[in-house]
C-alpha positions in Angstrom: 129.3 140.3 65.4 125.0 141.2 66.3 123.1 138.8 65.1 120.1 140.5 62.6 117.4 141.4 63.9 114.8 139.6 62.4 116.7 136.4 63.7 116.5 137.2 67.7 113.0 136.0 67.9 113.6 133.5 66.3 116.2 132.1 68.3 114.3 132.7 71.6 111.3 130.8 70.1 113.9 127.9 69.3 115.4 127.9 73.0 111.9 127.8 74.3 110.6 124.8 72.3 114.2 123.3 73.4 113.2 123.8 77.1 109.9 123.0 76.9 111.0 119.6 74.8 113.0 118.9 77.9 110.4 119.3 80.6 107.7 117.1 78.7 105.7 119.8 77.5 104.8 123.3 77.7 102.8 122.9 80.9 106.1 122.4 83.6 105.9 118.4 83.6 109.3 117.3 84.2 111.3 114.2 83.1 110.5 113.4 86.8 107.0 114.6 87.3 106.1 116.2 90.6 103.1 114.8 92.3 100.8 115.0 95.2 99.2 112.1 97.3 96.9 113.7 100.1 94.7 111.8 102.0 91.9 112.5 104.2 93.3 111.9 107.2 96.0 110.4 109.4 95.9 106.2 110.4 98.0 103.8 109.6 95.6 102.7 106.7 97.5 105.9 105.0 100.8 103.9 106.0 100.0 101.2 103.5 98.7 103.6 100.8 101.9 105.5 101.3 104.4 102.3 100.2 102.4 102.5 97.2 103.3 106.0 96.5 106.9 105.3 97.2 107.1 102.1 95.1 105.3 103.6 92.2 107.4 106.5 92.1 110.5 104.8 92.4 109.3 103.1 89.4 107.9 105.4 87.1 110.6 107.9 87.7 108.5 110.5 90.1 108.9 112.5 92.9 105.7 112.2 95.1 105.0 114.1 98.0 102.4 111.9 100.8 100.2 114.8 102.4 98.0 113.5 105.5 95.7 116.7 106.7 94.1 116.7 110.2 90.5 118.2 109.0 88.8 120.1 105.9 90.8 123.6 106.5 94.3 121.8 106.7 93.7 119.6 103.4 92.0 122.8 101.5 95.6 124.8 102.8 97.6 121.4 101.7 96.3 121.7 98.1 96.7 125.4 97.9 100.2 124.8 98.9 100.3 122.4 96.5 99.0 124.5 93.5 101.3 127.2 94.5 104.0 125.4 94.3 103.1 124.4 90.6 102.8 120.4 91.0 102.1 118.0 88.1 99.2 116.5 89.1 97.4 115.7 92.3 95.7 112.8 93.7 93.1 113.5 96.5 90.7 111.8 98.8 87.8 115.0 99.4 87.2 114.7 103.3 83.6 116.3 102.0 83.4 116.0 98.1 80.5 118.0 97.8 81.4 121.2 99.7 84.8 120.8 98.4 84.1 121.0 95.1 84.9 124.5 94.2 88.3 123.8 95.5 88.9 120.9 93.9 87.6 122.3 90.5 90.1 125.4 90.6 93.0 123.0 91.2 91.8 121.2 87.9 92.2 124.2 86.1 95.8 124.6 87.7 96.8 120.8 87.2 96.1 117.5 86.8 93.3 116.3 89.5 92.2 112.3 90.5 90.7 111.6 93.5 91.6 108.3 95.2 89.4 106.2 98.4 86.5 108.4 98.5 85.1 110.0 95.0 83.8 113.9 94.0 81.3 113.1 91.7 80.2 116.3 89.7 83.5 117.8 89.9 86.4 118.3 86.7 88.8 115.6 88.2 89.8 113.2 85.5 89.5 109.9 87.5 88.7 108.3 90.4 90.9 105.5 92.0 89.4 102.8 94.3 86.6 100.5 95.4 83.1 100.7 94.6 81.9 101.7 98.2 78.3 100.5 98.3 79.2 97.1 96.7 81.5 96.9 99.5 79.2 98.1 101.9 77.0 95.4 101.0 79.8 92.6 101.1 80.3 94.1 105.1 76.9 93.6 105.2 77.2 89.9 104.0 79.9 89.3 106.2 77.5 90.2 109.0 74.4 88.0 108.1 77.1 85.3 108.1 78.4 85.7 111.9 74.8 86.7 112.8 71.9 84.4 110.9 69.6 84.8 113.2 69.1 88.6 113.1 69.6 91.2 115.4 70.4 95.2 116.7 73.3 96.7 114.7 75.2 99.7 115.5 77.6 101.4 112.5 80.4 103.3 113.6 82.0 105.9 111.3 84.2 109.0 110.8 82.5 111.1 108.8 79.2 110.8 107.0 80.2 113.8 104.6 82.6 111.5 102.6 81.2 109.9 99.6 83.1 107.0 100.5 81.7 106.6 104.0 77.5 107.5 102.3 77.9 104.6 99.8 79.7 102.5 102.3 76.9 102.6 105.6 74.0 102.4 102.7 75.3 98.9 101.1 75.2 97.7 104.5 72.0 99.3 105.1 70.0 98.2 102.4 71.8 94.4 103.0 70.8 93.7 105.9 67.1 95.1 104.9 67.4 93.0 102.2 66.6 95.7 99.7 67.3 95.8 96.0 70.6 97.4 95.3 70.2 100.8 94.5 73.2 102.8 95.3 71.2 106.6 94.6 69.5 105.4 97.5 69.9 107.6 101.3 69.1 106.7 104.6 70.1 109.5 106.9 71.2 109.0 110.1 69.7 109.2 113.3 66.8 107.3 112.1 66.1 103.3 113.4 65.9 101.0 110.9 64.4 98.0 111.0 63.9 95.3 108.8 62.7 91.4 108.9 65.9 90.1 110.9 68.0 93.4 111.4 67.5 96.8 113.3 70.1 99.2 112.7 69.9 101.6 115.8 72.0 104.5 114.7 75.2 105.4 112.9 77.8 107.4 115.3 80.4 109.9 113.7 84.0 110.8 115.6 85.1 113.2 112.9 88.5 111.0 112.9 89.2 111.7 116.6 90.4 107.4 118.0 89.4 108.6 121.4 85.7 110.0 120.6 85.4 106.6 118.6 86.0 104.7 121.6 83.6 106.6 123.2 81.3 105.9 120.9 81.7 102.4 121.3 81.5 102.2 124.9 78.1 104.7 124.8 76.7 102.4 122.6 77.4 99.4 124.8 75.8 101.4 127.8 72.9 102.8 126.1 72.0 99.3 124.8 73.6 96.7 126.9 71.5 94.0 124.9 73.3 95.1 121.5 74.1 92.1 118.9 76.7 93.2 116.9 78.9 96.5 116.0 80.4 97.4 112.4 83.1 100.1 111.9 83.0 101.5 108.8 86.7 103.8 108.9 90.2 101.5 109.5 90.5 102.7 113.2 86.6 101.7 114.2 86.6 98.3 114.5 89.5 98.2 116.5 87.8 101.0 119.4 84.3 98.8 119.2 86.9 96.2 120.0 88.3 98.5 123.0 85.2 99.0 124.1 84.0 95.6 124.2 87.3 94.5 126.2 86.5 97.0 128.6 82.7 96.1 129.2 83.9 92.1 129.3 81.6 91.2 126.2 84.4 90.1 123.8 82.8 87.8 121.7 79.5 87.9 123.0 78.6 91.2 120.5 79.3 90.2 116.7 81.6 92.5 114.9 82.8 93.0 111.4 84.3 96.1 109.9 86.7 97.7 107.0 90.1 97.8 106.5 93.6 96.1 107.6 94.5 97.5 111.1 96.3 95.4 112.2 94.2 95.1 115.4 91.4 94.1 113.2 93.5 91.2 112.0 94.2 89.8 115.3 90.9 90.3 116.2 90.0 87.9 113.5 92.2 85.6 114.5 91.7 85.6 117.8 87.8 84.9 116.9 86.8 88.6 118.4 85.7 89.5 114.9 84.1 87.9 112.2 85.6 89.3 109.2 87.0 92.5 107.4 86.3 94.3 103.9 89.9 95.3 102.7 90.7 98.0 100.3 93.7 97.2 99.0 95.4 100.9 99.9 98.7 100.0 99.0 97.0 100.0 94.9 95.4 103.2 95.9 98.6 104.9 96.6 100.8 102.9 93.6 97.9 103.6 91.0 97.2 107.3 91.9 101.0 108.0 91.2 101.3 105.6 88.1 98.5 107.8 86.9 99.5 111.0 87.1 103.2 110.7 86.1 101.8 109.2 82.8 99.1 112.1 82.5 102.7 114.5 83.1 104.0 113.1 80.2 101.3 112.9 77.7 100.5 109.1 78.1 97.2 107.8 77.6 96.7 106.0 81.3 93.1 107.2 82.1 90.9 104.2 83.0 88.2 103.8 80.9 85.2 105.4 81.8 86.9 107.5 84.6 86.9 104.9 87.5 89.6 102.9 87.7 88.3 99.8 90.2 90.7 98.2 93.0 88.5 95.4 94.0 87.2 95.1 97.9 88.9 91.8 99.1 86.7 89.8 102.2 89.2 88.4 105.0 87.9 85.9 107.0 90.0 84.0 109.4 90.7 81.2 107.4 93.3 83.1 105.4 93.5 86.3 107.4 97.2 85.2 108.6 98.8 85.1 104.6 96.8 88.5 104.0 98.1 89.8 106.8 102.1 88.5 105.7 100.6 89.3 102.3 100.5 93.1 103.5 103.8 93.3 105.6 105.5 92.4 102.6 104.2 95.6 100.8 104.9 97.7 103.4 108.4 96.3 104.2 109.2 97.1 100.3 109.4 93.6 98.9 107.0 92.3 95.7 
């Protein structure tokens, strides 16, 4: 028996409604949301974040992909592929937040997008997950003041100045060492000597996420400035590169070193007395919180942080608490509680 003509559209509508209900909404969000966590490069820092991604995917019943690009072009390709696949959300650490604004906004028009580690202010992204990089930079400057209270010459090393986190982190260090009042809108262009009453920042060397170049930058700085007093590494691999250069030059312990992140060689350097301390970002939480938020958004939950910023506070690690911190980090990466 054929259904009446007026009944057919009603049956189709009911079937569509049932399908949408099963998928958690009409926008493709499934019972197990498909989300992606996109880094700004390849480094052991992101291995820690991936542990958080995996833990949150299991806890919040999501399918989470971890993507680590080589450069801006590779990151763009990854985002475009994810959009084509129709993922329910993307957490991205923009390599160049200003010049990638159109890409991020396009992604926002097609799915849910949040940033982590490095922000893209002014885009349509829903929120930022990470630490306050300017404040963290000032904490790093304070570490150097502890290590070298009498002042001296300083060289900064970083992967890319295009990243929002690098700009803010560096400016926080500069303002702290020059004893300036806090102003996160200030920007001193790299390449200029910045002199204060006690500390002189000679230069900021970039390496474009090339670890070999990072080491070469540190070696060149020591050769050009044989009386250099301090080195600061702003990205995860920069501090180990400085240590390698100092070891080759026979200057371990003779030049003050502070840095960022929790590279194991940096932590060992703290224990050995060659690094005064490091400012860590808790990358595990970057991965965990990003997946938690994206999975919740896909299910229609109210999970966005107030003000669009989920602050993951920086932690300062010195020799006295370094061993306990490293043990805690190992448990997280290995899947422990």
